[in-house]
C-alpha positions, 0 to 999 in steps of 0.5 A: 500500500502506498505511503501516501495512503498509510501515513495520513490514515495513521495520522488521522487514527492517532489524532482521533484516539488522542483527541478522545483521550484529551476530551476524557481528561477534560471531562473530569478536570475541566481545564480550558487548555485541554478542550482547546487541544482536543479541538486542534487534534480533531481538526488534525485528524479531519485534515489527515483524513481528507489526505487519506481519502484523496490519496486512496480514492482520488482527489476532488475539490472538497477534499483539497480544501480540507481543513486549516488552523490545526497548528493554531488551535494546538498553539492556542491550547498552550497559550491557555495553559501558560496564561498566568506566566510571562509567556504572553510576551512571547505570544505577542512577539509571535503575532508580530512575526506573523505580520512579518511573514505576511509582509514577506509573501506580499510580493507573491500576491500583489493584487490581494492588498485588502487581505494583507492589510487585514493581517497586518492590522489584526496581528499588530493589534493583537500583539499590543493587546497581549503585551498589555494584558500580560503586563497588567491583567494576565487573566485576559491573555487567554480570552484575547488569543482565543477570540482572535483565533475563533474570529480568524477561523470564521473568516478563513472558513468563509474565504476557503469555502467561497474561494474560486480555486485555480484548479480543482486541486494541485498535487506534486507531480512526483510525490502526489502530495497536495500543494497549495498552488490552487489556493487563492492568494488572499486565503494563503495570506490569511491562513499562513501567519496564524498557522505559523504563530500556532506552530511557534507558540506550541514549540516554544511553549513546550520548551518553556514548560520544560524549563519551568519544571527542570532543575535549574542552573541560573547562569543569568540571575534576576536583575533590577532593570527598566521594564522593557529592558527587563523583559528582553533580559528575562527572555535571554536569561531563560534561553541561556539558563535552559541550555545550562540546566540540561546537564542537571536535568539529565542527572535528575532523570538518571536518579529518577528525580526528574519531573515527568513534565520535562521529558513530556514537554520536550517530546511535545516540542519535537512533535510540534517542530517536525511537522512545522519543518515538513510543512514549510518544506512543502511550500518550497516544493520539497514534499516527500516528507510532508505526510511522514512529518504529520505522523511523527508530529502527532505520535511524539505529542501523544507520547508526551501526553502519555509520559506526563504524570497527569495520565498515570498519576504519581509515577511513570516508569521508563525502563529502569528510570522512574519519574515522579510528580513534584509540587507545581512550579510557581507562575513566572 
């Protein structure tokens, strides 16, 4: 059987099983980030399912339109999870990066001025709102991010369903993998930045969570600095201290004293990074790894979920290594 059939089918099945597990967890704990992640996983499964159907039974225009904003919803779940921390500042920067991406591809779609302007205004306004909320009222960070995502999803759905495609579908001639060439420029300008923001937030949020729960070697300590300088210094300190703390994390893992959320969130980060890379390569005509990246991504994120003590309770055993639950780390 063709890998173009097996890989997306496997991704879809794993995504639906994963979504069911997260929904079951949400039904008992009622944590907002779990519900948002479940929505993202359901969308991931639907998207992979359309890829399976197209590869197995032949592509059509409805299948090609598929699904969108998968990474955005997974990233939004991370925002909800970390809303009490200073991570909101990074989310604000991510929206600015989304605006820069729209600006970078602007030359490819010179006639879609309105879509370009909308993305710039929305990304810029959201970045300012998230930065202010993180500074003064962190309870507003998650509602702002979710509101922008929901409204963006509605706008993108209207754009995708109402768009006139250049062709019923577009596939790579050598690999048979779908590419976005038939999608109108206004839709790509709208959807691209949000998916990039979601993927970056998912990966960096998982790394930040790993740092919060790992034993730390603070090479750069806290300093009293002006507000803007303090935020920049804080971001640099987290990056430097993260890498400096990795040896201690490895030693704690070998002793069975490492908080299980450290390897769990590192797996999630890797699971978000791989499909982000393969999806990006797809945009440049390198499509052979696209379906494989989707499957590896959801498998690694699922593995992170399984390793987490939120699934197993107090302890997780990986061969000779036991990881134990510790007290919740304070919000930063």
